VMD Tcl script that draws the C-alpha trace (Angstrom):
set ca {
  {0.00 0.00 0.00}
  {1.24 3.50 -0.80}
  {2.42 5.88 1.86}
  {2.43 9.68 1.74}
  {5.98 11.02 1.62}
  {5.51 14.47 3.13}
  {6.77 16.28 0.02}
  {10.40 16.11 1.25}
  {10.16 18.91 3.76}
  {8.61 21.47 1.43}
  {5.81 23.78 2.50}
  {2.43 22.23 3.18}
  {0.91 23.51 -0.04}
  {-1.48 20.93 -1.38}
  {-0.15 19.03 -4.39}
  {-2.90 18.51 -6.97}
  {-2.87 16.12 -9.93}
  {-5.29 16.95 -12.77}
  {-5.77 13.99 -15.09}
  {-6.18 12.23 -17.51}
  {-7.56 14.23 -20.50}
  {-7.26 17.62 -22.19}
  {-11.04 17.93 -22.65}
  {-11.84 21.54 -23.45}
  {-8.50 22.61 -21.99}
  {-10.31 22.88 -18.67}
  {-8.01 20.72 -16.50}
  {-4.93 22.43 -17.92}
  {-6.36 25.91 -17.37}
  {-7.51 25.08 -13.85}
  {-4.08 23.67 -12.93}
  {-2.39 26.88 -14.09}
  {-4.83 29.00 -12.10}
  {-4.43 26.86 -9.00}
  {-0.70 27.50 -9.06}
  {-1.49 31.23 -8.93}
  {-3.52 30.77 -5.74}
  {-0.86 28.83 -3.87}
  {-1.41 25.21 -4.86}
  {1.21 22.95 -6.41}
  {-0.91 21.70 -9.31}
  {0.08 19.71 -12.37}
  {-1.95 18.53 -15.35}
  {-1.10 15.17 -16.89}
  {-2.97 13.88 -19.95}
  {-2.81 10.51 -21.63}
  {-2.76 12.03 -25.12}
  {-2.92 15.35 -26.95}
  {-5.39 16.09 -29.73}
  {-5.39 18.48 -32.69}
  {-6.74 21.35 -30.57}
  {-3.46 21.29 -28.63}
  {-4.46 22.95 -25.38}
  {-1.29 23.72 -23.46}
  {-0.68 21.38 -20.50}
  {2.17 20.19 -18.30}
  {2.68 16.62 -19.45}
  {1.41 14.12 -22.06}
  {2.06 10.42 -21.48}
  {2.01 9.00 -25.01}
  {1.60 9.79 -28.67}
  {-0.67 8.26 -31.29}
  {0.51 4.78 -32.22}
  {1.95 3.91 -28.81}
  {1.32 0.18 -28.18}
  {-1.52 -0.62 -25.82}
  {0.71 -2.42 -23.35}
  {2.96 0.66 -23.13}
  {-0.07 2.85 -22.54}
  {-1.23 0.61 -19.70}
  {2.26 0.53 -18.17}
  {2.34 4.33 -18.15}
  {-1.13 4.44 -16.58}
  {0.13 2.27 -13.73}
  {3.19 4.50 -13.35}
  {0.93 7.57 -13.17}
  {-1.13 5.88 -10.47}
  {2.07 5.27 -8.50}
  {2.99 8.94 -8.86}
  {-0.49 10.00 -7.79}
  {-0.07 7.90 -4.69}
  {3.41 9.14 -3.75}
  {3.57 12.75 -4.99}
  {0.10 14.27 -4.65}
  {-2.41 15.12 -1.93}
  {-5.36 15.38 -4.29}
  {-6.39 13.82 -7.58}
  {-8.80 15.83 -9.70}
  {-10.17 13.65 -12.49}
  {-11.68 15.31 -15.56}
  {-14.21 14.27 -18.18}
  {-15.41 11.55 -15.79}
  {-12.27 9.56 -16.66}
  {-10.04 7.42 -14.44}
  {-6.31 6.71 -14.48}
  {-6.71 2.96 -14.94}
  {-9.49 1.51 -17.12}
  {-12.60 0.95 -14.98}
  {-14.74 -0.31 -17.84}
  {-14.57 -0.69 -21.61}
  {-16.78 -0.29 -24.64}
  {-18.44 -3.27 -26.28}
  {-16.57 -2.38 -29.47}
  {-13.49 -3.94 -27.85}
  {-15.11 -7.37 -27.56}
  {-18.44 -9.15 -27.91}
  {-20.33 -9.52 -24.62}
  {-19.82 -13.02 -23.19}
  {-16.73 -13.78 -25.28}
  {-13.46 -14.86 -23.63}
  {-11.92 -11.50 -24.47}
  {-14.92 -9.75 -22.90}
  {-14.52 -11.75 -19.69}
  {-10.77 -11.03 -19.60}
  {-11.28 -7.29 -20.11}
  {-14.03 -7.22 -17.49}
  {-11.83 -8.96 -14.94}
  {-8.95 -6.57 -15.64}
  {-11.19 -3.48 -15.37}
  {-12.66 -4.70 -12.07}
  {-9.16 -5.18 -10.64}
  {-8.03 -1.77 -11.91}
  {-11.03 0.00 -10.38}
  {-10.58 -1.62 -6.97}
  {-6.84 -0.98 -6.86}
  {-7.05 2.65 -7.95}
  {-9.73 3.47 -5.42}
  {-7.96 1.61 -2.62}
  {-4.56 3.21 -3.22}
  {-5.95 6.74 -3.39}
  {-8.62 6.49 -0.71}
  {-6.73 8.82 1.66}
  {-6.30 11.53 -0.97}
  {-8.69 14.36 -1.72}
  {-10.64 13.05 -4.70}
  {-12.45 15.40 -7.08}
  {-14.03 14.78 -10.47}
  {-15.33 17.20 -13.08}
  {-17.89 16.00 -15.62}
  {-17.77 17.98 -18.84}
  {-20.44 16.75 -21.25}
  {-21.01 13.37 -22.87}
  {-19.12 11.74 -20.00}
  {-22.38 12.26 -18.04}
  {-25.14 12.83 -20.62}
  {-27.39 9.89 -21.41}
  {-29.41 9.62 -24.56}
  {-32.44 7.98 -22.97}
  {-32.69 10.69 -20.29}
  {-32.30 13.51 -22.81}
  {-34.94 12.14 -25.17}
  {-37.39 11.64 -22.32}
  {-36.92 14.96 -20.50}
  {-35.87 17.55 -23.08}
  {-37.59 18.80 -26.21}
  {-34.26 19.80 -27.74}
  {-31.05 17.86 -27.12}
  {-28.04 16.28 -28.79}
  {-29.75 12.89 -28.53}
  {-32.67 14.08 -30.68}
  {-30.41 14.87 -33.64}
  {-27.47 12.45 -33.62}
  {-29.15 9.11 -34.33}
  {-29.10 5.85 -32.43}
  {-25.35 5.30 -32.57}
  {-24.23 8.45 -30.74}
  {-25.81 7.42 -27.44}
  {-26.71 3.73 -27.14}
  {-28.39 1.73 -24.36}
  {-24.99 0.21 -23.59}
  {-23.20 3.57 -23.46}
  {-25.97 5.07 -21.31}
  {-25.68 2.21 -18.84}
  {-21.90 2.48 -18.80}
  {-22.19 6.22 -18.12}
  {-24.60 5.65 -15.22}
  {-22.29 3.02 -13.76}
  {-19.28 5.31 -13.94}
  {-21.21 8.12 -12.25}
  {-22.21 5.70 -9.48}
  {-18.59 4.61 -9.01}
  {-17.43 8.22 -8.71}
  {-20.27 8.96 -6.31}
  {-18.91 6.24 -4.01}
  {-15.30 7.34 -4.46}
  {-15.07 11.12 -4.94}
  {-15.23 13.74 -2.20}
  {-16.09 16.51 -4.68}
  {-18.14 16.31 -7.88}
  {-18.37 19.21 -10.34}
  {-20.05 19.86 -13.69}
  {-19.22 22.60 -16.20}
  {-22.57 22.21 -17.98}
  {-25.75 22.68 -15.90}
  {-27.77 20.02 -17.74}
  {-25.42 17.35 -16.36}
  {-26.66 18.04 -12.86}
  {-29.97 16.37 -13.68}
  {-28.15 13.02 -13.86}
  {-25.29 13.55 -11.39}
  {-25.57 12.99 -7.62}
  {-27.43 15.68 -5.69}
  {-24.23 16.86 -4.03}
  {-22.61 17.70 -7.38}
  {-22.35 21.40 -8.16}
  {-21.88 23.65 -11.13}
  {-18.56 25.40 -11.80}
  {-17.91 27.60 -14.85}
  {-15.30 26.80 -17.47}
  {-11.84 27.76 -16.24}
  {-9.72 26.96 -19.29}
  {-9.03 30.47 -20.48}
  {-6.37 32.97 -19.40}
  {-8.58 36.02 -19.80}
  {-5.55 38.31 -19.49}
  {-4.22 36.70 -22.67}
  {-7.53 36.65 -24.57}
  {-8.28 40.36 -24.85}
  {-10.91 42.08 -27.01}
  {-9.79 42.80 -30.55}
  {-10.40 46.16 -32.21}
  {-12.12 45.49 -35.50}
  {-13.27 48.19 -37.84}
  {-16.91 47.79 -38.95}
  {-17.45 46.66 -42.53}
  {-20.41 46.23 -44.84}
  {-19.93 42.45 -44.69}
  {-20.10 41.12 -41.13}
  {-18.24 37.88 -40.41}
  {-20.11 34.99 -38.78}
  {-18.07 32.10 -37.36}
  {-19.06 28.61 -36.20}
  {-16.48 26.13 -34.88}
  {-18.00 22.68 -34.22}
  {-16.00 19.88 -32.64}
  {-18.76 17.50 -33.79}
  {-21.26 18.74 -36.39}
  {-24.11 16.54 -35.25}
  {-23.76 17.37 -31.56}
  {-23.44 21.11 -32.18}
  {-26.45 21.42 -34.48}
  {-24.31 22.50 -37.42}
  {-26.87 21.38 -40.02}
  {-29.35 23.99 -38.77}
  {-26.68 26.66 -38.99}
  {-25.67 25.73 -42.53}
  {-29.32 25.66 -43.64}
  {-29.87 29.15 -42.21}
  {-26.70 30.48 -43.83}
  {-27.80 29.21 -47.25}
  {-31.27 30.66 -46.80}
  {-30.06 34.10 -45.73}
  {-27.54 34.29 -48.55}
  {-30.33 33.37 -50.98}
  {-32.32 36.29 -49.55}
  {-29.44 38.59 -50.46}
  {-28.24 39.37 -46.93}
  {-24.58 40.29 -47.08}
  {-22.26 38.46 -44.66}
  {-19.26 36.14 -44.67}
  {-19.61 32.75 -43.01}
  {-16.55 30.82 -41.79}
  {-16.77 27.21 -40.61}
  {-13.75 26.45 -38.40}
  {-12.82 22.77 -38.09}
  {-9.76 20.63 -37.32}
  {-7.53 23.56 -36.35}
  {-5.43 23.95 -33.23}
  {-6.70 26.39 -30.65}
  {-3.97 28.88 -31.59}
  {-4.80 28.64 -35.31}
  {-8.53 28.92 -34.71}
  {-8.09 31.98 -32.52}
  {-6.80 33.99 -35.50}
  {-10.13 33.36 -37.24}
  {-12.20 34.05 -34.12}
  {-10.62 37.50 -33.95}
  {-12.15 38.33 -37.36}
  {-15.69 37.60 -36.21}
  {-18.51 40.09 -35.80}
  {-20.86 37.37 -34.56}
  {-20.21 33.82 -33.31}
  {-22.56 30.83 -33.34}
  {-21.75 28.20 -30.72}
  {-24.15 25.24 -30.34}
  {-27.89 24.75 -30.76}
  {-28.65 21.46 -28.98}
  {-26.84 20.99 -25.66}
  {-28.71 23.76 -23.82}
  {-25.56 25.59 -22.66}
  {-22.51 27.20 -24.18}
  {-19.10 25.60 -24.55}
  {-15.48 26.62 -24.22}
  {-15.54 28.05 -27.75}
  {-18.18 30.57 -26.66}
  {-16.08 31.58 -23.66}
  {-13.13 32.25 -25.97}
  {-15.28 34.28 -28.34}
  {-16.83 36.33 -25.53}
  {-13.37 37.00 -24.07}
  {-12.44 38.49 -27.45}
  {-15.48 40.75 -27.20}
  {-17.64 38.83 -29.68}
  {-21.40 38.36 -29.28}
  {-22.48 34.73 -29.28}
  {-25.64 32.92 -30.37}
  {-26.37 29.69 -28.50}
  {-29.31 27.59 -27.36}
  {-29.80 28.07 -23.61}
  {-32.22 25.67 -21.92}
  {-33.99 27.71 -19.27}
  {-35.11 24.67 -17.28}
  {-31.41 24.09 -16.42}
  {-30.94 27.59 -14.99}
  {-31.88 26.50 -11.47}
  {-28.42 24.96 -11.14}
  {-26.71 28.32 -11.79}
  {-25.91 31.14 -9.37}
  {-28.76 33.63 -9.48}
  {-26.54 36.52 -10.59}
  {-25.04 34.43 -13.38}
  {-28.53 33.66 -14.70}
  {-29.51 37.31 -14.70}
  {-26.31 38.43 -16.43}
  {-26.24 35.89 -19.29}
  {-25.39 37.98 -22.39}
  {-25.63 35.24 -25.01}
  {-28.28 35.50 -27.73}
  {-30.64 32.57 -27.21}
  {-31.80 30.65 -30.27}
  {-33.35 27.23 -30.91}
  {-32.92 25.18 -34.07}
  {-36.43 26.15 -35.21}
  {-35.90 29.93 -34.87}
  {-32.16 30.23 -35.46}
  {-32.56 31.55 -39.00}
  {-34.88 34.30 -37.76}
  {-32.51 35.24 -34.93}
  {-29.47 35.31 -37.20}
  {-31.33 37.43 -39.78}
  {-32.35 39.91 -37.09}
  {-28.81 40.38 -35.79}
  {-27.35 40.74 -39.29}
  {-29.90 43.35 -40.28}
  {-32.07 45.40 -37.93}
  {-29.92 44.77 -34.83}
  {-26.55 44.79 -36.53}
  {-25.52 48.07 -34.88}
  {-25.95 46.38 -31.48}
  {-23.31 43.74 -32.12}
  {-20.35 45.77 -30.79}
  {-22.13 46.69 -27.55}
  {-23.31 43.12 -26.98}
  {-19.73 41.94 -27.48}
  {-18.57 44.31 -24.75}
  {-21.18 42.91 -22.39}
  {-19.95 39.40 -23.22}
  {-16.41 40.40 -22.28}
  {-17.59 41.76 -18.92}
  {-19.48 38.53 -18.28}
  {-16.37 36.43 -18.94}
  {-14.30 38.61 -16.63}
  {-16.76 37.99 -13.81}
  {-17.79 34.38 -14.32}
  {-14.92 32.71 -16.17}
  {-11.93 34.18 -14.37}
  {-9.88 31.00 -13.73}
  {-8.19 32.46 -10.66}
  {-11.53 33.17 -9.02}
  {-12.73 29.66 -9.86}
  {-9.45 28.18 -8.58}
  {-9.84 29.96 -5.24}
  {-13.31 28.48 -4.87}
  {-12.11 24.96 -5.65}
  {-9.04 25.40 -3.45}
  {-11.35 26.02 -0.49}
  {-13.09 22.72 -1.28}
  {-9.77 20.84 -1.47}
  {-8.63 22.28 1.84}
  {-11.89 21.47 3.61}
  {-11.66 17.82 2.55}
  {-7.91 17.68 3.24}
  {-8.39 18.84 6.82}
  {-11.14 16.29 7.32}
  {-8.75 13.56 6.11}
  {-5.90 14.77 8.30}
  {-3.70 16.04 5.48}
  {-1.38 18.99 6.27}
  {-2.71 22.22 4.82}
  {-0.72 25.45 4.63}
  {-2.23 28.53 6.28}
  {-2.15 32.01 4.90}
}
mol new
graphics top color blue
foreach p $ca { graphics top sphere $p radius 0.5 }
foreach p [lrange $ca 0 end-1] q [lrange $ca 1 end] { graphics top cylinder $p $q radius 0.2 }
display resetview
């Protein structure tokens, strides 16, 4: 069994491990902000993707053999045990594999039984070795969403538009099981999208996206032109409602409305930012019921954003945040009308709405403010578990 090593006589700052994904850049951004508020935080991801959010460490590259990947997972678990006071999981993911998709093996086959046995051992060992640490987990989207729940309870959702293969009965059940495991294991449960709180444990709470250094993403001066630029940057066209956006763009262009539309896909975050800076109006997503990290980046640049906001989820938000939401709300069935309005009769309001968006990001998506809030949670749990916590 692992033993805590006392950080070799260093100060009693809590040592935080954020792992194991780069989803939305949120774990990497939060780790950076936590260092600014006095924590010794490090983000470690299994792999990097094309978006290339900046983090502290990546364990393997594409093409690394599976056995090497698993060996490095076990090494990370050992480090978590020896070097850190807290483990903050992201995207509902674990260090070792706790379960696996049916695409890896047919249910009931020998390979299925072998994988199941291995996952069960991994889950028990990981939880046992880290039981004396502060354990936090942030759910970020489809790691918690379930197609059957969405179709039953929402009129508009990703599940309504992505077909039967996006969410399946097996994936829904696997998601519920993983949530239940984290409910047993984690001291702190967070969600960056309010709709997730319908399916997470009651004690889970909403925290805003913290991936962005708002001092680095400053508003861009852009001279007005006769041809406003509209930008949409989907990570998954089906999940973001891109088809409704493309249909509206074609319709408005056929009506003779002058604007430039840019669809941003498969670019790194740094490359995409150069295009975002050209925007007069940004369209985020029309199905999830909340805005994503892309919208936060656009608003930080002083750009107004259109997005579908599901009002029934607002009860999970701070009251002031609800009242200050500056995004332009649109559903798939009225998006064309909303976009037409803001490109024509309300076009002169775009600059002012963008300024309001920037103010909103400064208040609600300041990563340092969010890090201070989460730091207080870490410290409360650490004291309860008898871990040394620095004062002052």
